[in-house]
C-alpha positions in Angstrom: 0.1 0.1 0.0 1.4 3.5 -0.9 2.0 6.0 2.1 0.3 9.3 1.7 1.0 11.3 4.6 4.1 9.8 6.8 4.9 12.4 9.8 8.2 13.7 9.8 10.4 13.5 13.3 9.7 17.0 14.8 5.8 16.6 14.0 5.9 13.0 16.2 8.2 15.1 18.4 5.3 17.8 18.9 2.1 15.4 18.9 3.9 13.2 22.0 4.8 16.2 23.8 1.5 17.3 23.4 0.3 14.6 24.8 2.6 14.7 27.6 4.0 11.7 26.3 1.1 9.5 27.8 -1.0 7.5 26.2 -4.2 9.5 24.6 -6.4 6.3 24.6 -9.5 6.9 27.3 -8.4 4.9 31.0 -5.0 4.7 29.7 -3.1 7.2 30.3 0.0 5.1 30.5 3.4 7.0 30.5 5.3 6.2 27.1 8.8 7.6 27.6 11.3 7.1 30.2 15.3 6.6 31.1 17.1 4.0 28.7 20.2 1.8 29.3 22.7 4.5 29.5 22.9 7.1 31.9 21.9 9.8 29.2 19.6 7.8 27.2 15.8 7.6 26.8 13.7 4.8 25.6 9.9 5.6 24.2 7.1 3.0 23.5 4.6 5.7 22.1 3.6 6.0 18.8 1.8 8.5 16.6 -1.5 7.3 15.1 -2.8 8.8 12.2 -6.8 10.1 12.8 -7.4 10.5 9.0 -5.6 7.2 7.0 -2.4 7.8 5.7 -2.7 4.7 3.8 -4.5 4.4 0.6 -7.2 1.5 1.7 -6.6 1.8 5.1 -8.2 1.6 8.7 -9.6 4.8 8.4 -10.9 6.9 5.9 -8.6 9.9 5.0 -11.0 12.3 5.0 -10.5 14.1 1.7 -7.4 15.2 3.1 -4.4 16.2 0.9 -1.0 14.9 1.4 0.3 18.1 3.2 -2.9 17.5 5.4 -2.5 14.3 6.1 1.2 14.8 7.6 0.1 17.9 9.9 0.2 17.6 14.0 -3.7 18.1 14.0 -4.1 14.7 12.1 -2.0 12.7 15.1 -2.7 10.8 18.1 -0.3 9.8 20.7 -0.5 6.1 21.9 0.7 3.0 23.1 1.6 0.3 20.9 -1.2 -1.5 22.2 -3.8 0.6 21.7 -2.2 1.9 18.3 -2.8 -1.9 17.3 -6.2 -1.9 18.8 -7.8 1.2 17.1 -6.4 0.3 13.7 -7.3 -3.5 13.6 -10.9 -2.5 14.6 -11.5 0.7 12.9 -13.2 -1.3 9.9 -15.5 -2.6 12.0 -16.5 1.4 12.4 -15.6 1.0 16.3 -12.8 3.7 16.1 -13.5 6.1 13.5 -11.5 9.6 12.8 -13.9 11.7 14.6 -14.2 9.4 17.7 -10.1 9.7 17.7 -10.1 13.3 17.3 -12.3 13.0 20.3 -9.9 11.0 22.3 -7.1 13.5 21.4 -9.2 16.6 22.1 -9.7 15.3 25.8 -6.4 14.3 26.4 -4.5 17.3 25.4 -7.4 19.2 27.7 -6.5 17.7 30.5 -2.6 17.8 30.2 -3.2 21.5 30.0 -5.2 21.4 33.0 -2.7 19.7 34.5 0.3 22.2 33.6 -2.0 25.7 34.8 -1.7 26.4 38.4 -5.1 24.6 39.2 -7.1 22.0 37.8 -10.0 23.0 35.4 -13.5 21.1 36.2 -14.4 18.8 34.0 -17.5 17.6 32.5 -17.2 16.4 28.7 -20.0 16.1 26.2 -19.0 12.7 24.4 -22.3 12.3 22.5 -25.9 13.5 22.1 -29.1 11.6 20.8 -31.9 13.2 19.9 -35.7 12.6 18.6 -39.2 14.0 18.9 -41.4 17.0 17.2 -40.1 16.9 13.6 -37.5 15.0 13.9 -38.3 11.7 12.0 -35.5 9.3 12.7 -33.2 9.9 15.9 -30.0 11.8 15.4 -26.8 10.7 16.9 -23.9 13.1 17.0 -20.5 12.6 18.5 -19.0 15.6 20.1 -15.4 16.9 20.5 -14.0 19.9 22.3 -14.6 21.7 19.2 -17.5 20.8 16.8 -19.0 22.4 13.7 -22.7 21.7 12.9 -23.0 22.3 9.1 -25.5 21.1 6.0 -28.5 21.6 4.5 -31.5 24.1 6.1 -34.5 22.9 8.1 -32.4 19.6 9.3 -32.6 20.5 13.2 -29.2 21.9 13.7 -30.6 25.0 15.8 -33.1 22.7 17.4 -30.4 21.0 19.1 -28.6 23.7 20.0 -31.7 25.0 21.7 -32.2 21.3 23.6 -28.9 21.7 24.7 -29.5 25.1 26.5 -32.8 24.2 27.8 -31.4 20.9 29.0 -28.5 22.4 31.0 -30.3 25.9 31.6 -33.4 24.2 33.0 -35.3 26.6 30.5 -38.1 25.8 28.0 -37.3 28.1 24.5 -40.7 29.5 23.9 -41.1 28.0 20.9 -40.9 24.2 22.4 -43.1 25.4 25.5 -46.1 23.9 23.8 -48.3 20.9 24.5 -48.2 19.1 21.3 -44.3 19.5 21.7 -42.0 16.6 22.6 -38.4 15.9 22.3 -36.0 13.9 24.2 -32.2 14.1 24.2 -29.8 11.6 25.6 -26.5 13.0 26.7 -23.1 10.9 27.3 -20.5 12.5 29.5 -16.8 11.9 30.9 -16.6 13.4 34.1 -14.6 12.1 34.3 -16.0 8.7 34.4 -18.4 7.8 31.9 -22.0 8.7 32.4 -25.3 9.6 30.9 -28.6 11.0 31.6 -31.9 11.7 29.0 -33.8 14.9 29.5 -37.3 15.1 28.3 -39.6 17.8 26.6 -43.5 17.0 27.4 -46.7 18.5 28.0 -44.7 21.7 28.7 -42.6 20.3 31.3 -38.5 19.0 31.2 -37.3 16.1 33.3 -34.3 14.4 33.8 -34.4 10.4 33.3 -30.9 9.2 35.7 -30.4 5.4 36.1 -33.8 5.2 35.2 -35.3 7.6 37.8 -36.8 10.8 36.9 -35.6 14.2 38.3 -36.7 17.8 37.9 -33.2 19.0 37.7 -30.1 18.8 35.7 -27.6 16.4 37.1 -24.7 17.9 35.9 -23.7 21.7 36.3 -22.6 23.5 33.2 -22.5 27.0 32.5 -24.2 27.9 29.2 -23.2 30.7 27.0 -25.9 30.8 23.8 -24.6 33.3 21.1 -28.3 33.8 19.0 -30.5 35.9 17.3 -33.3 37.5 19.2 -36.7 37.4 17.5 -35.2 37.4 14.1 -33.2 40.8 14.7 -29.7 40.9 13.5 -28.9 44.9 13.3 -27.5 46.0 17.0 -26.4 49.2 16.0 -29.4 51.3 17.2 -28.0 54.3 18.9 -30.6 54.9 21.3 -30.6 51.8 22.6 -28.8 49.8 25.8 -25.6 48.4 24.6 -25.1 46.5 27.3 -28.8 45.2 27.2 -28.2 44.5 23.6 -25.0 42.1 24.2 -27.1 40.7 26.9 -29.9 39.4 24.9 -27.4 38.4 21.8 -25.5 36.2 24.8 -28.8 34.8 26.7 -27.7 36.2 29.9 -29.1 38.9 32.4 -28.2 42.5 31.6 -26.8 42.9 35.2 -24.7 39.7 35.0 -23.3 41.0 31.9 -22.2 44.8 33.3 -20.6 43.2 36.0 -18.8 41.1 34.3 -17.2 43.6 32.0 -16.5 45.7 35.1 -14.3 42.6 36.3 -13.1 41.1 33.3 -13.2 43.6 30.9 -12.3 41.9 27.7 -9.0 40.4 29.1 -8.8 37.3 26.5 -10.0 38.9 23.5 -8.7 38.6 20.1 -9.5 41.9 18.6 -10.6 43.9 21.6 -8.0 45.6 23.4 -10.4 47.0 26.1 -13.8 48.7 26.8 -15.4 51.5 28.7 -19.0 51.8 30.0 -20.5 54.9 29.7 -23.8 55.4 31.9 -26.3 57.8 29.7 -29.3 57.2 32.3 -29.8 55.2 35.3 -34.0 55.8 35.6 -36.6 54.7 34.8 -34.2 52.3 33.1 -30.2 52.1 32.7 -29.1 52.7 29.4 -25.3 52.1 29.5 -22.8 52.9 25.8 -19.9 51.0 24.8 -16.5 53.0 24.2 -14.0 50.3 22.5 -10.5 50.2 21.5 -9.2 47.5 19.4 -5.5 46.0 19.1 -5.1 47.5 16.0 -6.1 51.1 15.3 -6.1 51.7 19.1 -8.7 54.8 18.5 -11.8 54.8 20.8 -15.1 53.9 18.9 -18.4 53.7 20.2 -20.0 50.7 19.6 -22.8 52.1 17.3 -20.1 53.5 15.3 -18.8 49.7 14.7 -19.7 47.9 11.3 -21.8 44.7 12.0 -18.6 42.4 11.4 -16.9 44.7 13.9 -19.6 44.5 16.4 -19.8 40.6 16.1 -16.0 40.6 16.8 -16.8 42.2 20.0 -19.7 39.9 20.8 -17.1 37.1 20.4 -14.4 38.5 22.4 -16.8 39.3 25.2 -18.0 36.0 25.3 -14.7 34.4 25.0 -13.1 36.5 28.1 -16.5 35.4 29.9 -16.0 31.9 29.1 -12.3 31.9 30.1 -13.1 33.6 33.1 -16.0 31.0 34.4 -14.5 27.9 32.9 -12.2 28.3 36.2 -14.5 27.3 38.1 -17.2 25.4 36.4 -17.6 23.6 33.0 -18.5 25.9 30.2 -20.8 25.1 27.1 -20.3 27.5 24.3 -23.2 27.3 21.9 -23.0 29.9 18.8 -26.0 29.6 16.6 -26.1 33.5 15.7 -26.2 34.8 12.0 -23.7 37.5 13.6 -20.9 35.1 12.9 -22.4 34.3 9.1 -22.2 37.8 8.1 -18.5 37.8 8.7 -15.7 37.0 6.1 -13.5 33.7 6.9 -10.4 36.2 7.6 -12.1 37.3 10.3 -13.7 34.4 11.5 -9.9 32.4 11.3 -8.5 33.5 14.8 -11.6 32.4 16.7 -11.6 28.8 14.9 -7.9 28.7 15.7 -8.8 29.7 19.3 -11.3 27.9 20.3 -9.8 24.4 19.2 -6.5 25.7 20.9 -5.4 24.6 24.4 -5.8 28.5 25.8 -9.9 28.0 25.4 -10.7 25.4 28.3 -14.5 24.9 27.5 -16.2 22.7 25.0 -17.6 24.6 21.8 -20.3 24.0 19.0 -20.7 26.2 15.9 -23.5 26.2 13.5 -22.6 27.6 9.9 -24.7 27.7 6.9 -22.3 26.3 4.4 -18.7 24.3 5.5 -16.8 27.8 4.8 -14.3 25.3 3.3 -11.4 28.1 3.1 -10.9 27.7 6.6 -8.8 25.3 8.4 -10.9 22.8 10.6 -8.3 20.3 11.3 -8.6 19.6 14.8 -12.7 19.9 14.9 -15.3 17.4 15.1 -17.6 18.1 12.1 -21.0 17.3 11.9 -22.9 17.4 8.4 -26.7 17.6 8.2 -28.1 15.9 5.3 -31.7 15.7 4.6 -32.9 12.6 1.9 -36.3 11.9 1.2 -37.9 14.2 4.3 -35.2 12.1 6.3 -32.2 13.9 8.4 -29.0 12.1 8.4 -25.9 12.8 9.8 -22.2 12.5 8.3 -19.3 12.5 10.6 -16.0 11.0 9.7 -15.3 13.8 7.0 -13.8 17.0 6.2 
């Protein structure tokens, strides 16, 4: 068989170091490097497996990647020899697919990164979701990674799944689901760090949770949900007389006073484009009106929020959301859901730094992005991909392909 994408030695070294020289297979974590036979020698028993196959007709699909893409760090997972053999030999049974190996790598590097920090980040990791119910004729089964892209045909349930995840962990029904005729079930499988699962059910205007066969009125696992979304179809957020903080709080799905307090304490310390912002209070009664004065890292000139272009406003909202997520993730798991037209209006060059950041180890939280198209010009290596396709009225999820 012809080799298409062997890793060079430098790439292998980086893959191994990112794994902490430990096996990335769940519950193995075996140390794979140590002292050799001489005083200055080392021995390694770790191997770099390909996530997308570098062998024609190999154990997994090549995902449509080019030879150069197959050789990249993002396409390698560091494992012990035993688990390398297992994942390759069992992959043809569809047991160890490329998206599952991406999930393993994401989670392992997340844990290694946390161990290197000053404190251990809390971990609740969503591995898999299954959703069924109103308007979904066949159960949808989706594997999730640290970062996951939902893309594909319209009217296939992408936004429904995002809203269900939000409802599940925030314990609040979206208004359009709060109807007697609506019925959904969402099964969630997590590592926390032990594998566990539960099912949430929307029925008769109520949200309940089934854990080990028993019904409960509360969510069993704690996530802080950040959900970037459109509000009643409105996408324009630069009305001059409005309260800037209220508009941003609405897009984030958070309480206005909480957003103001967070901005006053964390500002945009983790923002990629925004250097800083100031809150200008225009009125306190009968209801508060605050304006934001923004300084970006490039121009370093103050601008009011309403002076920014639509894409610049979207960048600011993303910077605020990421700064909040980075800060809150020190204390509780974050689920960052992005189903917002504000992202859709941004050019690929604007979105690229955020795509890179979210999949990096600097982002200690799990993210799902919904996009109407796959934005094929962007580099999605390291992301899990879930492509929604409708055939004869039936929605199918295609994973294991870039």
